[in-house]
C-alpha positions in Angstrom: 92.1 59.5 108.2 88.4 59.9 108.8 87.7 63.6 108.3 85.4 65.4 105.9 85.0 69.1 105.0 81.2 69.4 104.6 81.5 73.2 104.1 78.6 73.2 101.6 76.2 70.5 102.8 75.7 69.1 106.3 75.9 65.4 105.4 77.5 65.1 102.0 80.4 66.4 99.9 80.1 69.1 97.3 81.1 67.7 93.8 81.0 70.4 91.1 81.9 67.9 88.3 79.1 65.5 89.1 76.4 67.5 90.9 73.6 68.2 88.4 72.7 71.8 87.7 69.0 72.8 87.7 67.1 72.5 84.5 67.3 75.6 82.3 70.8 76.6 83.4 71.5 78.0 79.9 68.4 80.2 80.1 69.3 81.4 83.5 72.7 82.3 82.3 71.6 84.2 79.2 68.5 85.8 80.6 70.0 86.9 83.9 73.5 87.6 82.8 75.0 85.5 85.6 78.1 84.6 83.8 79.5 88.0 84.6 78.9 87.3 88.2 80.7 84.0 88.1 83.7 85.5 86.2 83.9 88.2 88.9 83.9 85.5 91.6 86.6 83.4 89.8 89.1 86.2 88.9 90.5 83.9 86.3 90.8 80.8 88.5 89.3 77.7 86.9 88.6 75.9 90.1 86.8 78.8 91.7 84.8 79.3 88.5 83.7 75.7 88.4 82.6 75.6 92.0 80.8 78.9 91.9 78.9 78.1 88.7 78.0 74.7 90.1 76.6 76.2 93.3 74.8 79.1 91.6 73.1 77.0 89.0 72.0 74.4 91.6 70.0 76.5 94.0 69.1 74.9 97.4 65.4 74.3 98.0 65.2 74.3 101.8 65.7 77.1 104.4 68.0 74.9 106.5 70.4 74.2 103.7 70.7 77.9 102.8 71.2 78.9 106.4 73.9 76.3 106.8 76.1 78.0 104.2 75.1 81.5 105.4 76.6 80.7 108.9 79.9 79.7 107.3 79.9 82.7 105.0 79.5 85.1 108.0 82.7 83.6 109.5 84.4 83.8 106.2 83.6 87.5 105.8 84.9 88.1 109.4 88.2 86.4 108.5 88.7 86.2 104.7 92.1 84.7 104.9 90.6 81.5 106.4 89.1 80.1 103.1 91.8 81.5 100.9 94.4 79.7 103.0 92.5 76.4 102.8 91.9 76.8 99.1 95.6 77.6 98.3 96.9 74.7 100.4 94.5 72.2 98.8 95.4 73.5 95.4 99.1 73.2 96.1 98.7 69.6 97.3 96.8 68.5 94.2 99.1 70.4 91.8 102.2 68.9 93.5 100.7 65.4 93.2 99.9 66.0 89.5 103.4 67.3 88.7 105.3 64.6 90.6 104.3 61.9 88.1 103.4 59.3 90.7 102.3 56.1 89.1 99.4 54.6 91.2 98.1 52.9 88.1 101.4 51.2 87.2 101.3 47.5 86.3 104.3 47.0 88.5 103.3 46.7 92.2 106.7 47.9 93.3 106.1 51.2 91.4 102.6 51.5 92.8 104.0 50.9 96.3 106.8 53.5 96.1 104.5 56.1 94.4 101.9 55.7 97.1 104.5 56.2 99.8 105.8 59.3 98.1 102.3 60.7 97.7 101.4 60.1 101.3 104.5 61.8 102.6 103.7 64.9 100.5 100.0 64.9 101.6 101.0 64.6 105.2 103.1 67.8 105.0 100.0 69.6 103.5 97.8 68.2 106.2 100.1 69.6 108.8 99.8 73.0 107.3 96.0 72.7 107.2 95.8 71.8 110.8 98.0 74.9 111.5 95.3 77.0 109.9 92.7 75.4 112.3 95.0 76.1 115.2 95.6 79.7 114.2 92.1 80.8 113.2 89.7 78.6 115.2 89.3 81.4 117.8 87.9 83.6 115.0 85.1 81.1 114.3 81.6 81.5 115.8 79.5 79.2 113.6 78.8 75.6 114.7 79.4 74.4 111.1 83.0 75.7 110.9 83.8 74.8 114.5 82.8 71.2 113.7 85.2 71.2 110.8 88.1 72.7 112.8 87.5 70.5 115.8 87.6 67.5 113.5 90.9 68.6 112.0 92.5 69.0 115.4 91.1 65.8 116.8 92.0 63.6 113.8 95.3 65.4 112.9 96.9 65.6 116.3 100.6 65.3 117.0 100.4 61.6 117.9 98.8 60.9 114.5 101.5 62.8 112.6 104.3 61.1 114.5 102.9 57.6 114.0 102.2 58.3 110.3 105.6 59.8 109.6 107.4 56.9 111.4 105.4 54.4 109.3 106.1 56.2 106.0 109.8 56.4 106.9 109.9 52.7 107.3 108.0 52.0 104.1 110.4 54.3 102.2 113.4 52.4 103.6 115.8 51.6 100.7 117.8 49.0 102.6 115.4 46.2 101.9 112.1 44.7 103.0 111.1 41.9 105.3 108.9 39.2 103.8 107.4 36.2 105.5 106.1 33.1 103.7 105.2 29.5 104.1 106.2 26.4 102.2 103.4 24.8 100.3 103.1 21.8 98.0 106.1 20.9 95.9 108.2 23.2 98.0 106.4 26.3 96.5 106.3 29.5 98.6 102.8 30.5 99.8 101.2 33.2 102.0 103.7 35.9 101.3 103.3 38.8 103.8 105.2 42.1 104.0 106.3 42.6 107.6 107.2 45.7 109.7 110.8 45.8 110.9 109.9 46.6 114.5 112.0 44.1 116.6 115.1 45.5 118.3 117.1 42.5 117.3 115.9 42.6 113.7 119.1 44.0 112.2 121.3 41.6 114.1 119.3 38.6 113.1 119.1 39.7 109.5 122.8 40.5 109.3 123.8 37.0 110.4 121.0 35.1 108.7 121.8 32.8 105.8 121.8 34.7 102.6 122.0 34.1 98.9 123.2 36.6 96.3 121.9 36.4 92.7 124.5 36.4 89.9 124.5 39.5 87.8 123.1 37.7 84.7 120.6 35.5 86.4 117.5 37.1 84.7 115.1 34.3 85.6 116.3 34.4 89.2 115.8 38.1 89.3 112.3 37.7 87.8 111.4 35.1 90.3 112.6 37.3 93.1 110.5 40.2 91.7 107.4 38.0 91.6 107.8 36.9 95.2 108.4 40.5 96.3 105.3 41.8 94.5 103.2 38.9 95.9 104.2 40.1 99.4 103.6 43.8 98.6 100.3 43.3 96.9 98.0 43.9 99.9 100.1 46.6 101.3 100.4 48.4 97.9 96.7 48.3 97.4 96.1 49.7 100.9 98.6 52.5 100.4 97.2 53.4 97.0 93.7 53.5 98.5 94.9 55.7 101.4 96.5 58.1 98.8 93.3 58.2 96.9 91.3 59.0 100.0 93.7 61.9 100.8 93.4 63.1 97.3 89.6 63.0 97.6 89.8 65.0 100.8 92.0 67.7 99.2 89.8 67.8 96.1 86.6 68.3 98.2 88.3 70.9 100.4 89.5 72.8 97.3 86.1 72.8 95.7 84.2 73.8 98.8 86.6 76.5 99.9 86.6 77.8 96.3 83.0 78.8 96.6 83.6 80.9 99.7 86.7 82.4 98.2 84.6 83.4 95.2 82.1 85.0 97.5 84.8 87.1 99.1 86.2 88.1 95.7 82.8 89.3 94.5 82.0 91.1 97.7 85.4 92.9 97.6 84.8 94.0 94.0 81.4 95.3 94.7 82.5 97.2 97.8 85.3 98.8 95.8 82.6 100.2 93.4 80.7 101.6 96.4 77.9 99.0 96.3 76.3 97.4 99.4 75.8 93.7 100.0 73.9 91.8 102.7 73.3 88.2 103.7 69.5 87.9 103.5 67.1 86.7 106.1 65.4 83.5 104.8 61.7 83.4 105.6 58.9 80.8 105.2 55.4 81.4 104.1 52.7 80.6 101.6 52.3 82.8 99.6 56.0 83.8 99.8 57.1 87.2 101.0 60.0 89.3 99.6 61.2 92.5 101.3 64.2 94.0 99.7 65.6 97.6 99.9 68.4 99.0 97.9 68.4 96.2 95.3 70.5 96.5 92.2 71.6 94.5 89.2 74.9 92.8 90.1 76.1 92.4 86.5 75.4 96.1 85.8 77.3 97.1 88.9 80.3 95.0 87.7 80.2 96.4 84.2 79.8 100.1 85.0 82.1 102.4 86.9 79.4 105.0 87.6 76.6 104.9 90.0 73.9 102.3 89.6 70.2 103.0 90.4 68.8 100.9 93.3 65.2 99.8 93.8 63.0 98.4 96.5 61.0 95.2 96.1 58.4 94.9 98.8 56.0 92.0 98.0 54.6 90.6 101.2 52.6 87.4 100.7 52.4 88.0 96.9 52.1 85.3 94.4 52.0 87.5 91.3 54.0 90.7 90.4 53.3 92.5 87.2 55.7 95.2 86.0 54.7 97.7 83.4 55.7 101.2 82.4 57.7 103.2 79.9 60.1 101.6 77.4 63.7 101.7 78.5 62.6 102.6 82.0 64.6 99.8 83.8 61.9 97.0 83.8 64.2 94.3 82.4 67.0 95.4 84.7 64.7 95.2 87.7 63.6 91.7 86.6 67.2 90.5 86.2 68.0 92.0 89.7 65.2 89.8 91.2 66.4 86.7 89.4 70.1 87.2 90.3 69.2 88.0 93.9 67.1 84.9 94.3 69.8 82.6 92.7 72.5 84.1 94.9 70.4 83.8 98.0 69.5 80.2 97.4 73.0 79.1 96.9 73.9 80.5 100.3 75.5 83.8 99.1 75.0 87.4 100.0 72.7 89.5 97.7 73.2 92.8 96.0 71.0 95.0 98.3 71.1 97.0 101.5 68.4 94.9 103.3 66.8 91.7 102.2 64.3 89.1 103.5 63.6 86.4 100.9 61.7 83.1 100.6 63.1 79.8 99.2 61.5 78.6 96.0 61.5 75.0 94.9 62.8 76.1 91.5 63.8 79.3 89.6 62.9 79.6 85.9 63.1 82.4 83.3 61.1 83.0 80.1 62.6 86.0 78.4 61.8 87.0 74.8 64.4 85.8 72.3 65.6 86.9 68.9 63.9 85.5 65.8 65.0 81.9 65.0 67.8 82.3 62.5 67.3 78.7 61.2 63.6 79.5 60.3 62.6 76.2 62.0 59.7 77.8 63.8 58.1 81.2 64.4 58.9 83.3 67.4 55.6 82.6 69.1 56.0 78.8 68.4 59.4 79.0 70.1 58.1 80.8 73.1 55.3 78.3 73.6 57.6 75.3 73.2 59.9 76.8 75.7 57.0 77.4 78.1 55.9 73.8 77.7 59.4 72.6 78.7 59.4 74.8 81.7 56.0 73.5 82.8 57.3 69.9 82.7 59.9 70.8 85.3 57.8 73.0 87.6 56.9 72.1 91.1 54.7 73.8 93.6 56.5 76.6 95.2 58.7 77.5 92.2 59.0 81.0 90.6 58.9 81.9 86.9 60.3 85.3 85.6 58.7 86.5 82.4 60.1 89.3 80.3 57.9 90.6 77.4 56.8 87.1 76.8 54.0 86.1 74.2 54.2 89.5 72.5 55.1 88.0 69.1 51.4 88.1 68.0 48.8 90.8 68.2 47.8 92.5 71.5 44.5 90.6 72.0 45.9 87.1 71.3 49.2 87.6 73.2 47.3 89.0 76.2 44.9 86.0 76.2 47.8 83.5 76.0 49.7 85.3 78.8 46.6 85.6 81.0 45.7 81.9 80.8 49.3 80.8 81.5 49.7 83.1 84.4 46.3 82.1 85.9 47.2 78.4 85.6 50.6 78.9 87.3 49.3 81.0 90.2 46.4 78.7 90.9 48.9 75.8 91.2 51.1 77.5 93.7 53.7 79.0 91.3 55.0 82.5 91.9 55.3 84.8 88.8 57.0 88.1 88.1 55.9 89.3 84.7 57.4 92.3 82.8 55.0 93.3 80.0 53.9 96.2 77.8 50.7 94.4 76.9 48.1 96.8 78.3 45.1 94.4 77.8 46.8 91.6 79.7 48.0 93.8 82.6 44.8 95.8 82.9 42.6 92.7 83.0 44.7 91.3 85.9 44.6 94.7 87.7 40.8 94.9 87.3 40.4 91.4 88.9 43.3 91.5 91.3 43.3 89.6 94.5 45.3 90.2 97.7 48.2 88.1 96.4 49.0 90.4 93.4 51.2 93.5 93.2 51.5 95.9 90.3 54.7 97.9 89.7 55.5 100.6 87.1 58.7 102.0 85.7 58.8 105.7 86.7 58.7 108.4 84.0 58.9 112.1 84.8 56.6 114.6 83.1 59.4 115.8 80.8 59.8 112.2 79.5 63.0 111.4 81.4 63.5 108.0 83.1 64.6 107.7 86.7 64.9 103.9 86.3 63.0 103.6 89.6 60.3 100.9 89.9 57.4 102.0 92.0 54.0 100.7 92.8 51.3 101.8 90.3 48.6 100.6 88.0 49.2 99.8 84.3 49.1 102.6 81.9 47.7 102.5 78.3 51.0 103.6 76.7 54.6 102.6 77.1 55.7 106.1 75.9 57.3 104.8 72.7 57.3 108.4 71.4 60.0 109.2 73.8 62.2 106.7 72.1 61.2 108.0 68.7 62.0 111.6 69.7 65.4 110.4 71.1 66.4 108.7 67.8 64.8 110.7 65.1 64.2 114.3 66.3 67.0 114.6 68.9 64.5 115.8 71.4 64.5 115.1 75.1 68.1 115.8 76.0 67.3 115.2 79.7 66.4 111.6 78.8 69.7 111.0 77.2 71.8 112.5 80.0 69.9 110.5 82.6 70.5 107.2 80.8 74.2 107.9 80.4 74.5 109.0 83.9 73.0 105.9 85.5 74.2 103.4 82.9 70.8 101.7 82.8 70.7 100.9 79.1 69.0 97.5 79.0 71.0 94.7 77.4 
């Protein structure tokens, strides 16, 4: 059977267990809160979780590769049962093979032979069901990628193929005996043992009247000799059958892993739609500097965690290399930054994004540098840890990557922290790296604003005159204060009730 799924890549299989994740997967997971997204996609299924995590943490770096998956995803959204059926059938085949206790690694060739025959007969039944899916749903498909897959199924798994395969397996499973051919070698020893098909019409008559010899019941050495001769004849056939069974297992495994990703996409989309949230498959654009145009963006993890309404934002950054976000504390800056990171990861693995409209670039790598808690082991100071982590990021950066900073390099005083951030950002931008930097360091943000170029954009968390937060991020220059007194009044003087009700209403407490 020469057929491949290729639902994730055009010219290779998707292998979640062996495909390497991008560097910094653990930081992406903790900083962006993507584990919650993966769990929503999996809905408790370990195979879907493994495939979705492998895809999410290994973002594609070419526009063509992303669009390849997007084309398939559009068909999947038009007919959700398509991938679910393929996923369930491949899971059933692999589970049945595992539970049947077939012994392909047995030291007895006869056991390997019979096990391979049993496996193949089971796999053939599942292949017939998979082809039925292609026959039933092919007319729903519009993408070239899925049409190629379904056409391959119908061409390779046609009725003639199944008839010939079933006839062959029925003969191999024949319990009435096997036909062996051999030659006589030196010292009258048998050589060149070959397992033959019983295809001749006169076979049974010739075998019935052929000279025969029956082994006595207690002739153990004779029985062992007969077994040895039989296994010598079965050796080549058993190996071929075992290899065929392994090939079919590999096909079902690949189909399970690849269909699991699209099944997870449908699961997540359905969950978000039930919560009243919009999703869209983004347009992928090229350009240097890169351009992002997103409307109605929201933080996917927050939408999954909250049952209430979630504030949406626009992110319009045409041909911008640097985006600096400032503004009031607890105004939604970190949530906005996580939204950008989640959206870019989801887009670059071929998924939809959490927005109403989206046009996004493809980055060569996605990295996060969020402030962390103090080192509990006291091995290094907080600033030391941040700089060491930054050094590791730099070692893996390529031109065209993006780095998301959240309150980084603030573990020292304002002047020193601003100078460190300024030099790092300048070096990154000059070397073709895009940066989104959330900061409350006024010296740093103001110096960039005063010397800004056409590739920079400055955003600010909105604060109303009464101190309440809207959690909207709008374009605006950096302000000298982050309005920490609003937080003080909230905690110590119980002032600003509007602020409290707005935060509870929108569920935008930053975590």
